[in-house]
BARO-336545 format. One record per residue (C-alpha): residue number from 1; x, y, z. Coordinates in pm, whole numbers. Layout:
REM BARO-336545
{NUM {X Y Z}}
...
REM end
This chain:
REM BARO-336545
{1 {-20971 -7566 5672}}
{2 {-20939 -7264 5443}}
{3 {-21171 -7055 5662}}
{4 {-20969 -7153 5968}}
{5 {-20648 -7036 5799}}
{6 {-20809 -6703 5708}}
{7 {-20932 -6653 6066}}
{8 {-20584 -6715 6209}}
{9 {-20419 -6478 5960}}
{10 {-20679 -6207 6016}}
{11 {-20656 -6236 6395}}
{12 {-20277 -6230 6384}}
{13 {-20276 -5925 6156}}
{14 {-20494 -5740 6409}}
{15 {-20237 -5831 6674}}
{16 {-19950 -5701 6461}}
{17 {-20117 -5364 6402}}
{18 {-20220 -5324 6765}}
{19 {-19879 -5413 6903}}
{20 {-19705 -5183 6655}}
{21 {-19906 -4890 6792}}
{22 {-19825 -4992 7150}}
{23 {-19454 -5018 7071}}
{24 {-19456 -4664 6930}}
{25 {-19646 -4509 7222}}
{26 {-19458 -4693 7497}}
{27 {-19115 -4636 7346}}
{28 {-19195 -4264 7324}}
{29 {-19314 -4245 7687}}
{30 {-19028 -4460 7817}}
{31 {-18755 -4260 7645}}
{32 {-18902 -3922 7751}}
{33 {-18949 -4037 8113}}
{34 {-18620 -4225 8134}}
{35 {-18808 -4538 8250}}
{36 {-18647 -4874 8182}}
{37 {-18966 -5059 8273}}
{38 {-19172 -4879 8006}}
{39 {-18901 -4927 7743}}
{40 {-18890 -5300 7826}}
{41 {-19269 -5305 7807}}
{42 {-19237 -5166 7454}}
{43 {-18981 -5434 7368}}
{44 {-19221 -5693 7502}}
{45 {-19496 -5564 7270}}
{46 {-19248 -5584 6984}}
{47 {-19198 -5954 7057}}
{48 {-19579 -5991 7052}}
{49 {-19587 -5850 6700}}
{50 {-19317 -6100 6602}}
{51 {-19529 -6376 6763}}
{52 {-19820 -6283 6539}}
{53 {-19592 -6286 6232}}
{54 {-19466 -6631 6334}}
{55 {-19827 -6747 6374}}
{56 {-19913 -6633 6021}}
{57 {-19607 -6801 5871}}
{58 {-19672 -7121 6068}}
{59 {-20036 -7128 5960}}
{60 {-19945 -7083 5595}}
{61 {-19682 -7358 5610}}
{62 {-19907 -7600 5803}}
{63 {-20176 -7562 5536}}
{64 {-19946 -7703 5265}}
{65 {-20080 -8014 5098}}
{66 {-19919 -8354 5169}}
{67 {-19639 -8450 4934}}
{68 {-19406 -8743 4869}}
{69 {-19166 -8646 5148}}
{70 {-19437 -8559 5402}}
{71 {-19739 -8778 5317}}
{72 {-19915 -8688 5643}}
{73 {-19907 -8315 5563}}
{74 {-19749 -8022 5747}}
{75 {-20007 -7970 6022}}
{76 {-19759 -8029 6304}}
{77 {-19580 -7707 6213}}
{78 {-19841 -7536 6432}}
{79 {-19690 -7711 6735}}
{80 {-19349 -7571 6638}}
{81 {-19509 -7227 6607}}
{82 {-19637 -7249 6965}}
{83 {-19290 -7350 7080}}
{84 {-19132 -7047 6911}}
{85 {-19390 -6820 7077}}
{86 {-19304 -6980 7412}}
{87 {-18939 -6892 7344}}
{88 {-19042 -6530 7288}}
{89 {-19237 -6529 7615}}
{90 {-18930 -6663 7795}}
{91 {-18714 -6400 7625}}
{92 {-18950 -6124 7737}}
{93 {-18953 -6255 8094}}
{94 {-18576 -6290 8103}}
{95 {-18523 -5938 7967}}
{96 {-18772 -5797 8218}}
{97 {-18581 -5954 8507}}
{98 {-18242 -5848 8367}}
{99 {-18334 -5486 8302}}
{100 {-18523 -5456 8630}}
{101 {-18221 -5575 8827}}
{102 {-18004 -5325 8636}}
{103 {-18254 -5052 8722}}
{104 {-18241 -5144 9092}}
{105 {-17859 -5133 9088}}
{106 {-17860 -4796 8910}}
{107 {-18106 -4656 9164}}
{108 {-17884 -4757 9456}}
{109 {-17569 -4628 9288}}
{110 {-17699 -4293 9160}}
{111 {-18039 -4246 9320}}
{112 {-18193 -4217 8972}}
{113 {-18570 -4187 8952}}
{114 {-18786 -4182 8639}}
{115 {-18997 -3871 8577}}
{116 {-19355 -3927 8462}}
{117 {-19613 -3689 8322}}
{118 {-19987 -3746 8367}}
{119 {-20032 -3821 7996}}
{120 {-19776 -4102 8032}}
{121 {-19988 -4267 8299}}
{122 {-20299 -4234 8082}}
{123 {-20123 -4392 7783}}
{124 {-20000 -4691 7984}}
{125 {-20346 -4737 8144}}
{126 {-20508 -4737 7798}}
{127 {-20244 -4986 7679}}
{128 {-20333 -5222 7965}}
{129 {-20701 -5222 7867}}
{130 {-20607 -5281 7504}}
{131 {-20380 -5577 7588}}
{132 {-20651 -5738 7802}}
{133 {-20902 -5705 7519}}
{134 {-20659 -5837 7255}}
{135 {-20552 -6123 7484}}
{136 {-20911 -6235 7544}}
{137 {-20981 -6199 7171}}
{138 {-20683 -6416 7074}}
{139 {-20763 -6685 7332}}
{140 {-21129 -6694 7230}}
{141 {-21040 -6730 6863}}
{142 {-20775 -6988 6943}}
{143 {-21021 -7207 7135}}
{144 {-21291 -7164 6873}}
{145 {-21080 -7275 6577}}
{146 {-20838 -7502 6764}}
{147 {-20518 -7302 6719}}
{148 {-20250 -7359 6982}}
{149 {-20049 -7069 6841}}
{150 {-20335 -6820 6886}}
{151 {-20401 -6947 7237}}
{152 {-20032 -6905 7320}}
{153 {-20037 -6550 7176}}
{154 {-20346 -6474 7382}}
{155 {-20172 -6595 7696}}
{156 {-19872 -6380 7606}}
{157 {-20093 -6072 7567}}
{158 {-20263 -6133 7903}}
{159 {-19923 -6162 8068}}
{160 {-19820 -5837 7901}}
{161 {-20117 -5662 8059}}
{162 {-19998 -5782 8399}}
{163 {-19650 -5650 8325}}
{164 {-19794 -5317 8212}}
{165 {-20009 -5300 8525}}
{166 {-19700 -5339 8739}}
{167 {-19531 -5067 8535}}
{168 {-19834 -4842 8592}}
{169 {-19822 -4900 8967}}
{170 {-19453 -4809 8967}}
{171 {-19527 -4490 8771}}
{172 {-19802 -4380 9007}}
{173 {-19598 -4451 9321}}
{174 {-19292 -4274 9174}}
{175 {-19490 -3967 9066}}
{176 {-19708 -3913 9373}}
{177 {-19501 -4067 9655}}
{178 {-19148 -4029 9523}}
{179 {-19072 -4391 9608}}
{180 {-18878 -4621 9375}}
{181 {-19062 -4953 9324}}
{182 {-19066 -5024 8949}}
{183 {-18748 -5233 8952}}
{184 {-18879 -5465 9222}}
{185 {-19215 -5499 9052}}
{186 {-19037 -5571 8724}}
{187 {-18842 -5860 8879}}
{188 {-19158 -6018 9023}}
{189 {-19353 -5985 8701}}
{190 {-19055 -6109 8498}}
{191 {-19038 -6423 8709}}
{192 {-19412 -6471 8666}}
{193 {-19377 -6439 8287}}
{194 {-19091 -6691 8288}}
{195 {-19309 -6938 8476}}
{196 {-19592 -6893 8227}}
{197 {-19351 -6921 7934}}
{198 {-19226 -7256 8062}}
{199 {-19589 -7365 8091}}
{200 {-19659 -7279 7726}}
{201 {-19333 -7449 7625}}
{202 {-19424 -7764 7816}}
{203 {-19768 -7781 7653}}
{204 {-19638 -7724 7300}}
{205 {-19355 -7977 7337}}
{206 {-19599 -8228 7480}}
{207 {-19814 -8188 7167}}
{208 {-19508 -8239 6948}}
{209 {-19416 -8558 7134}}
{210 {-19774 -8686 7110}}
{211 {-20046 -8624 7367}}
{212 {-20315 -8870 7463}}
{213 {-20646 -8758 7314}}
{214 {-20914 -8626 7550}}
{215 {-21112 -8903 7719}}
{216 {-21451 -8767 7606}}
{217 {-21332 -8759 7244}}
{218 {-21213 -9120 7257}}
{219 {-21533 -9238 7428}}
{220 {-21746 -9063 7163}}
{221 {-21558 -9240 6882}}
{222 {-21597 -9581 7045}}
{223 {-21966 -9524 7111}}
{224 {-22028 -9430 6747}}
{225 {-21839 -9735 6620}}
{226 {-22027 -9966 6857}}
{227 {-22361 -9830 6728}}
{228 {-22291 -9962 6377}}
{229 {-22485 -10281 6309}}
{230 {-22258 -10584 6315}}
{231 {-21998 -10441 6555}}
{232 {-21976 -10644 6878}}
{233 {-21692 -10449 7038}}
{234 {-21435 -10175 6979}}
{235 {-21073 -10226 7090}}
{236 {-20715 -10101 7051}}
{237 {-20813 -9751 6941}}
{238 {-20495 -9558 6852}}
{239 {-20504 -9196 6733}}
{240 {-20220 -8979 6607}}
{241 {-20263 -8608 6541}}
{242 {-20093 -8448 6242}}
{243 {-20237 -8101 6301}}
{244 {-20582 -7953 6341}}
{245 {-20847 -8203 6224}}
{246 {-20581 -8427 6071}}
{247 {-20576 -8762 6248}}
{248 {-20455 -9106 6149}}
{249 {-20535 -9410 6358}}
{250 {-20622 -9775 6387}}
{251 {-20886 -9976 6568}}
{252 {-20995 -10336 6607}}
{253 {-21364 -10430 6604}}
{254 {-21524 -10754 6711}}
{255 {-21766 -10926 6473}}
{256 {-21962 -11247 6471}}
{257 {-21742 -11533 6356}}
{258 {-22004 -11632 6098}}
{259 {-21969 -11308 5896}}
{260 {-21848 -11345 5537}}
{261 {-21554 -11153 5392}}
{262 {-21794 -10941 5186}}
{263 {-22001 -10851 5491}}
{264 {-21685 -10761 5683}}
{265 {-21572 -10535 5395}}
{266 {-21907 -10352 5394}}
{267 {-21879 -10304 5771}}
{268 {-21522 -10178 5740}}
{269 {-21631 -9921 5479}}
{270 {-21905 -9790 5708}}
{271 {-21662 -9744 5995}}
{272 {-21401 -9576 5773}}
{273 {-21659 -9331 5635}}
{274 {-21787 -9245 5984}}
{275 {-21439 -9175 6119}}
{276 {-21336 -8967 5818}}
{277 {-21650 -8754 5792}}
{278 {-21723 -8695 6160}}
{279 {-21378 -8713 6323}}
{280 {-21145 -8619 6034}}
{281 {-20956 -8943 6089}}
{282 {-20810 -9188 5837}}
{283 {-20866 -9518 6018}}
{284 {-20717 -9861 5960}}
{285 {-20954 -10131 6086}}
{286 {-20868 -10479 6209}}
{287 {-21119 -10758 6275}}
{288 {-21164 -10993 6571}}
{289 {-21400 -11291 6576}}
{290 {-21614 -11252 6889}}
{291 {-21843 -11462 7105}}
{292 {-21720 -11823 7092}}
{293 {-22012 -12046 6995}}
{294 {-21900 -12387 7121}}
{295 {-21918 -12488 7488}}
{296 {-21549 -12578 7512}}
{297 {-21440 -12231 7396}}
{298 {-21686 -12067 7634}}
{299 {-21540 -12264 7922}}
{300 {-21185 -12159 7831}}
{301 {-21303 -11798 7795}}
{302 {-21449 -11808 8146}}
{303 {-21119 -11942 8286}}
{304 {-20932 -11651 8128}}
{305 {-21174 -11395 8274}}
{306 {-21143 -11560 8617}}
{307 {-20763 -11523 8605}}
{308 {-20784 -11160 8493}}
{309 {-21023 -11059 8772}}
{310 {-20738 -11084 9025}}
{311 {-20545 -10802 8856}}
{312 {-20715 -10458 8862}}
{313 {-20440 -10310 8643}}
{314 {-20573 -10514 8350}}
{315 {-20816 -10277 8179}}
{316 {-20942 -10500 7900}}
{317 {-20922 -10843 7736}}
{318 {-21013 -10891 7372}}
{319 {-20916 -11080 7056}}
{320 {-20987 -11413 7227}}
{321 {-20986 -11732 7022}}
{322 {-20890 -12096 7061}}
{323 {-20760 -12357 6820}}
{324 {-20822 -12721 6913}}
{325 {-20594 -12856 6640}}
{326 {-20285 -12673 6767}}
{327 {-20408 -12663 7130}}
{328 {-20358 -12288 7157}}
{329 {-20537 -12007 7340}}
{330 {-20478 -11651 7217}}
{331 {-20597 -11318 7356}}
{332 {-20487 -10956 7400}}
{333 {-20458 -10768 7730}}
{334 {-20456 -10393 7786}}
{335 {-20257 -10316 8101}}
{336 {-20261 -9976 8269}}
{337 {-19951 -9756 8266}}
{338 {-19995 -9750 8646}}
{339 {-19885 -10114 8663}}
{340 {-19512 -10105 8752}}
{341 {-19451 -10453 8607}}
{342 {-19698 -10525 8326}}
{343 {-19486 -10809 8187}}
{344 {-19501 -10987 8524}}
{345 {-19878 -10941 8543}}
{346 {-19920 -11093 8198}}
{347 {-19687 -11381 8285}}
{348 {-19896 -11469 8591}}
{349 {-20223 -11459 8394}}
{350 {-20065 -11677 8125}}
{351 {-19952 -11934 8383}}
{352 {-20291 -11942 8557}}
{353 {-20471 -11987 8224}}
{354 {-20240 -12273 8119}}
{355 {-20289 -12435 8458}}
{356 {-20668 -12416 8423}}
{357 {-20654 -12555 8069}}
{358 {-20412 -12845 8076}}
{359 {-20247 -12922 7744}}
{360 {-20307 -12579 7591}}
{361 {-20036 -12326 7510}}
{362 {-20135 -11967 7589}}
{363 {-20020 -11668 7383}}
{364 {-20090 -11321 7522}}
{365 {-20045 -11000 7324}}
{366 {-19962 -10700 7546}}
{367 {-20147 -10391 7421}}
{368 {-20051 -10049 7557}}
{369 {-20311 -9832 7724}}
{370 {-20343 -9575 7443}}
{371 {-20695 -9461 7521}}
{372 {-20871 -9653 7798}}
{373 {-20760 -9484 8122}}
{374 {-20791 -9120 8223}}
REM end
C-alpha cells in the first residue's frame, strides 16, 4: 500500500512539473500571437497541474488509517478525487467552447486573425507529443496500481493532446492559407472534451455509489472457496469496496450437516484467511447445512427444484432445509435483476411447493443478485 502511494505521488509530481512547463510556453506563444485557442490550451494545462495536485492530496488522505469515526478507512476518497478531476475536465471543455465561440464572433465582427511564427508551431507540436507521452504514462501507471485518479488524469492528458492538435491545425491553416478555422475547431474539440468529462464523471460516481465487482474476480473467489475441503457450496457472496485492495464482504458456505461446531470454526478460519491474504477482503461467513440425508427431505428438495425449473430468472436456490416437527420448508432464491416482478415469481414457486407438499408451510428468502449474473 505504501509503495502504491509513493508511485501515485511520484507520477503526479511528474505531471505537475510537465504541465507547468507547458503552461509557460503556451501562454507565451498565445499572448505573442494573439491566439485565444493557444491561451485556452495553456489554461487547460494549468487545470491538469491542479488535477495532479488533487490526486496527491486524495492519495495522502485515502491512505489514512481507520479510526473510530471511519472504521472502514478513507480509501473511498480516491473516488471523490476522480470526480473532482472530471469536474476539471468539464471546466476545460466548457471554457474551450466558450472562448472559441467568442473568437468566432470577434472574427466576424473585426476580421481579426492570429499571427503565428514558425517557432510557435514547433512549440505546440512538441507539446502535443509530450501530452501524448504523459497521458499514456499516467494511464499505464493507473492501470498497474489500480488508481482511478491517475487513469482519469491520463485520459485528461490524452484529450489535451487532441485539443492541442486542433490548435496546431488552426495555426498552420491560418499561417499558410490565411483562413480562419481555429474557433470552429475549438468548438468541436470542446464538445468532445465535455463528452469525455461526463464519461469520467459517470464512472467515478458509479464507483462511489457501489459498482458490481468484475465477474472474473467473483468467479475466482468462489472457485477458491469451493476448493477448501469441507465446503459443499458457495452462496450469497457480497463484496463492498472501501478503496484499493480494501474490501469487506459476506458469504454463505454449505457444509455437511454432520459437521461439529469445532470443525465448522476451523473451516471458517481457513476461508477467512484465504480471503484476507489473497483478495484483501475481510469476510463474514455464514453456514448452511447441505445435502439432506433422509429420503423424505430429498423428495421435498426435488419438488422445489421442479418448481424452480419453470422460471429462468431464478439463478440459484440454496439454504434448503426442512423441519418435520413444525412442518416447514425453508430455502433461499436468487432472482435476476432482469425479472420485472421477482416477488411474483417467488410467490408462484412458494405456492407450487406448498401444493406439492401438502401440510407444509414454505418460507422463501429473496436474495438479490449481487454477483451471479453478468
